[in-house]
C-alpha positions as CSV (number, residue, x, y, z in Angstrom):
1,M,50.5,149.9,138.2
2,S,52.5,148.7,135.3
3,S,51.9,149.2,131.7
4,N,52.0,146.7,128.9
5,I,52.3,149.3,126.3
6,H,55.5,149.5,124.2
7,I,55.7,152.4,121.8
8,Q,58.7,153.4,119.7
9,R,59.5,157.0,120.2
10,I,62.3,159.5,119.4
11,C,63.8,161.4,122.4
12,E,63.2,165.2,122.2
13,Y,66.7,165.9,123.4
14,C,69.1,163.4,121.9
15,K,66.9,162.4,118.9
16,E,67.5,158.7,119.4
17,E,64.9,156.0,119.2
18,F,63.7,154.4,122.4
19,T,60.8,152.2,123.7
20,A,58.3,154.2,125.8
21,R,56.0,152.5,128.3
22,T,53.5,155.4,128.4
23,T,51.9,157.6,125.8
24,K,53.3,160.8,127.4
25,T,57.0,159.9,127.5
26,K,59.1,162.4,125.7
27,Y,62.7,161.5,126.7
28,C,64.7,158.3,126.6
29,S,66.1,158.8,130.1
30,H,66.0,161.0,133.2
31,K,69.4,162.4,132.1
32,C,68.0,163.7,128.8
33,N,65.0,165.1,130.6
34,N,67.3,167.1,133.0
35,R,69.6,168.3,130.2
36,H,66.6,169.5,128.1
37,Y,65.1,171.3,131.1
38,K,68.4,173.0,131.9
39,E,68.9,174.1,128.3
40,K,65.3,175.4,128.1
41,T,65.7,177.4,131.4
42,K,69.1,178.8,130.3
43,G,67.6,180.0,127.0
44,A,64.7,181.6,128.8
45,K,67.1,183.5,131.2
46,I,69.3,184.6,128.3
47,S,66.3,185.9,126.3
48,K,65.0,187.7,129.3
49,S,68.4,189.3,130.0
50,N,68.7,190.4,126.3
51,E,65.2,191.9,126.5
52,E,66.0,193.9,129.6
53,T,69.2,195.2,128.1
54,T,67.4,196.4,125.0
55,Q,64.7,198.1,127.2
56,K,67.4,199.9,129.2
57,I,69.2,201.1,126.0
58,T,66.0,202.4,124.5
59,L,65.0,204.1,127.8
60,E,68.5,205.8,128.0
61,V,68.3,207.0,124.4
62,E,64.8,208.4,125.0
63,K,66.1,210.3,128.0
64,L,69.0,211.7,125.9
65,N,66.6,213.0,123.2
66,V,65.1,215.4,125.8
67,L,68.4,216.9,127.0
68,D,69.8,220.1,125.4
69,F,73.4,219.6,126.6
70,L,75.1,216.2,126.6
71,T,78.2,214.7,128.1
72,V,80.8,212.9,126.0
73,K,79.5,209.5,127.4
74,E,75.9,210.4,126.5
75,V,77.0,211.4,123.0
76,S,78.8,208.1,122.6
77,V,75.6,206.3,123.6
78,L,73.5,208.4,121.3
79,L,75.8,207.9,118.3
80,N,76.4,204.2,119.2
81,C,80.2,204.6,119.1
82,S,83.0,204.6,121.7
83,I,84.0,207.5,123.9
84,K,87.4,207.7,122.2
85,T,85.7,208.2,118.8
86,V,83.8,211.1,120.2
87,Y,87.0,212.7,121.6
88,R,88.7,212.1,118.3
89,N,85.8,214.0,116.5
90,I,86.1,216.8,119.0
91,K,89.8,217.1,118.4
92,N,89.3,217.1,114.6
93,G,86.6,219.8,115.0
94,T,83.8,217.7,113.7
95,I,81.9,218.0,117.0
96,K,81.8,221.5,118.7
97,T,82.1,221.5,122.4
98,I,81.6,223.8,125.4
99,N,84.2,223.5,128.2
100,L,82.7,224.4,131.5
101,G,85.8,223.4,133.4
102,S,88.9,221.3,133.1
103,R,86.9,218.1,133.2
104,T,83.4,219.1,132.2
105,T,82.8,219.0,128.5
106,R,79.3,219.5,127.2
107,I,78.0,219.2,123.6
108,K,74.9,220.9,122.3
109,R,72.2,218.6,121.1
110,S,71.6,220.9,118.1
111,D,75.3,220.4,117.0
112,I,74.8,216.6,117.0
113,N,71.7,217.0,114.9
114,D,73.6,219.3,112.5
115,L,76.2,216.6,111.9
116,F,73.6,214.6,110.1
117,N,71.9,217.5,108.3
118,K,75.1,218.5,106.3
């Protein structure tokens, strides 16, 4: 079944004018259709990944708010800084620590809260 309709349209992907033969045509070619589809699915995957990442971060911060003693890594996540920055503040004496062993450093949650109350 062929159509005798000739409608001037603008392609939704490349924004160039073309002659459509149906009223539902959105793209000037199959190539533009494929490229737009891939761009749309890629954007959806990226937004989904970003959403999952933000959910993981908020869950981790909520878990950290419950703990009384934190590791250096947990403090860096809580303060949104690097681990080196936390160690630098420990060395300067800004953050007080408790050493339970040679490689186990713990920080009181109340000491972190006191940093911001000064």
